[in-house]
N, C-alpha and C positions, 0 to 999 in steps of 0.2 A: 258820574262818580259813585252814586248809589241809587237803588230804586227799591220801593217808591221814593219820591223826592222829599221825604219827611225824616228829619233828624230829632232825636232825643237830646236836648241840650243838658250839659252837665249841671248838677246841683251838688255843691260841695258837701262831703260827707254822706251823701245819699246815693250817688250814681255809680253803683257797682255792677258786677256782672249779673247778679239776680234782678236788679232793676232793668238792665238792658235786655235779659231774656224775657221778662214779662211784657216788654213792648215790642217784641219782635214780629207779632202778628200784624202790626200797622206800620212800623217805621222801617226805613231802609238803612238807617245809621243810628248808632247810640254812642255819644260822646261821654265817656267815663270820666270820673274826677270831679273837681280839679284836685291835683295832687301837688303838694309842695315838695320840692326836690332837694334844696340845698339848705344850710343852716339858717341863713337869714330869713328865707321864705317859711321854713318850718317853725322858727320862733314866732313869726307873725301868725301862723296857724294856730299855734298853742295860746297865743293871747286872744285870738278869736274865740277859741273853745273857752277860755276863762270867762268871757262875756256871753256865754251860752249859745254860741254858733256851733253848727255841727261841721267838722272837718275830718278828713282822713289823716291820721297821723301814725301809720305803721313804723315799726322799728326801722325797716328798710324799705323806703319808697319804690326802689328799682324793682325789688323782688315782688313788691305789691302789684305793680303795673304789670309784670310778667305773669304773675298768677291770675289776676283778674282777666287778662286777655285769654290765658290758656283755657279758662272756664267758659269761654265763648266759642271755643273750636266747635264746628258743627252747628252752631246756631245761625240761622239764615238772616244775618244782619252784619252790615259792615261796622266793625268796631273802631272807635277812635279814643284818644286819651288827651284830655286837657290838663296841661301842666304849667307850674309856676317856678320860676326860678330867677334869682338875682344875679346870676352868672351863666356863662355860656357853656362850659364843660358838662354840667349835668344834662343840658339840652341835647348834646351830641350822644351822651350815654343812653338817655331814654329813647332817642330816636332809633338806635340800633335795636333795642327791644321791640318797638313798634314795628319796625321794618320786618324783623324776623317773625312777628306774629301777624303779618299783613293787616296791620292797623294803621289808621291815619294818626298823625300827631297834630294836636292842636295847642299852639303856644298861647297861653293866657296874656292878652294885653288888655283885659277887660274889667277884672274885678277892681272895685274902687274903695274897698275898706281901707281906712287910714293905716291900719297896721301893715297891710300888704304894700301900699303905696310908700310908706316910709321905708320898707325893706328893699324897694327898688324893683318891684315886679308888679304885675297887674297893670292897671290903667296908666301908670307913670311911663311904661314903655311907649305909649303912643306919642308922647312929647320927646322921648329918647329914641328917635327913630333909627339912629346909626346903630344903637345896640340891639334893637329889635331886628334889624336886617341881619346883623351878625348871627343872631339866634336862628334865624330862617336859614341862612347860608350854612351854618354848621350842621343843621339837621339835613338839609338837601344833600350835603355831600355824603350821607350815609345810604341815600337811596330810598329813604322814607317818602311817602306823600305828606307833606307838611303844609298846614295853613295856620292862620291866626284869628283868634276870636278878639274882635274890637267892639268898641262902644262909640255911638254917636253922641253929639251935644258936649264933647269935651272942649273947653275953651282952647282956642288957638291951635286945634288939630282939624286939619282937612283930610277926611278919609279918601276922597277922590284924588288927593295928591299922594297920600301914604301908600295907597294900594297898588299903583303901578311900581313903586319902589319894592314892595314886598314881592310882587310878581318877579321883577328883575333879580332878586335875591334867591329865587327858587321856589316860592310859595305857589301851590296849586289851588288853594281855596281861601276864602275869607268868610268868617262866621259873624255877621253883623247884628248887634243888638242895636235896633234903630231908635230905641227910646221913643220919643213922641215925634220923630222926624222920619216917617216912612219914606219920604221922597229921597232920603239920602241913598236908598238902594239904587234907584236910577242913576244918580251921580257916580256911584261906584261902577256900576255896570257899564256906563259910557266911558269910564276911564281906563279899563283894563280888561283883560281876558280870563281873570280869576273865576272860578266856580263860586258863586255868591249865594250863601245860605242866609235867609232872613229870619230874624228873631225879634220877638217882643209882641206880645198880644195875639199870637197865633191861636185861635180857639175855634174858629168856624169858617164857613164858606166865604163870608164878606172879607175877613182878615186874610185868607189865602189869596183871594182874587186880587186884593189891593197889592199884595207883594209880587204876585206874578205879573200884574200889569206894569209894575215898576222894573220888571226884567229879571227878578230873582230866578235862580236855577232850582232852588229848593227852599223850604221853610223848616223851622224848628220849633218844638214845643219845650217850654222850660218848666215852670212850676207844676203845670197839670200833667207832667210826663209820666206819672203814675196813674193817671186816671183814664181807664180804658174807653169811657164815654167820649171824652174829649178827643183821644187819639183816633178812634173810629171816625168821629165827625170830621176831622181834619183829613184824614186818609181819603174818606169818600169825596170831600170837597176837592182834593188834589186830583183824584181820578177823574171826576166830572169836568174840571177845568182843562185838564191835559186832552181829554177826549174832545171837548168843545174847541179847544184852540189848535190842535195838531191832529 
């Protein structure tokens, strides 16, 4: 799906085209965003800003997605966009933009801030799997390559049960915040044919090795994604592991 198999994971309000460009020497993919698309998710984002979190809140989120992706034309990195929505129609609309810009679309079923969950997006989608699958289906009908960002350790949510349903709905990849349960990657890999990106604590050779041994197809770096020292270390570890294994 991208090479090298290192993604830059989205950091709300920070992960824009300039951020992606800065990481292109080491990463094969950059997930911009997240971006709130509809009124409920945007109101939640405003509430987050009011308590000093950083969020993207452009006047027109769709124009923002298109502009940011346009700025990455010619940059040797696979662009992706992480999006939040409490309804399906904005997913379909942003999917067309990503499709036309040859970008991946990542549906956010990951963020756990109370404001976002109350709005019906983020982590709440993991428990509302029917709606999440509708989002995936709506995006897939546009021809975009669509995936979902998920989180482990959510009560009453089995990712190994959810991921085959996402695959059947049209998803091509799943981006997994493993939290403190790295072995969940193996459970997901065994349950489906999705391209699996492992996230959480990826900093060095040991963390890369752990996720690859569990079967991950790629890893992603979150908070240190603007740190070239960490990115180079992870990229070199991936290169070494892939040469050793294959």
